[in-house]
C-alpha angles and dihedrals in degrees: 000000000000133000120187126197134175116221119177092340093309119116113223121196122195113193124186117195126183110221117145084320134009111283117197120193129181114202139173092184108057138001136211097281129123097039112211133182133255135180121257129175112242115210092198096054092028092223140089115274133190113248131186111255127186118237094242089060093049091049091047092050092047094054102036097076095086093047093050089049093049090050092051092047091049089051092049097047100034117155107241102206116137119215138161093210110094095213092058090057091051091047094050092046091053090044090054093048092049092047092052092048090048092051091048089052090051091050089051091051094046098043100033095228138061092242095077101087118130119212116181091350094301115121 
């Protein structure tokens, strides 16, 4: 289901897709069309089935891998320094973000591809 609105010369597209649960995505980049297909496991049939999937969901899933990896690396290598000053917390959060991005760039240079990250000792 898709609703499209135009606000201040910007086209907003709200797409609701029913996967295991209802997924609602707001986008200014892409809408629901063209609808493609993706594989999902069905518990009832105990097999994978083809399910209709809006384009905005496919674009989101294709580009979220790096963000999920960065979030997991920041969680693994968080700087554990306690402070009551709010600007110290912001500084250490940004430091951790930059450190993780730096290490990912080094891994890319050493391995020659972006698929060489190691999380929990698993390549």
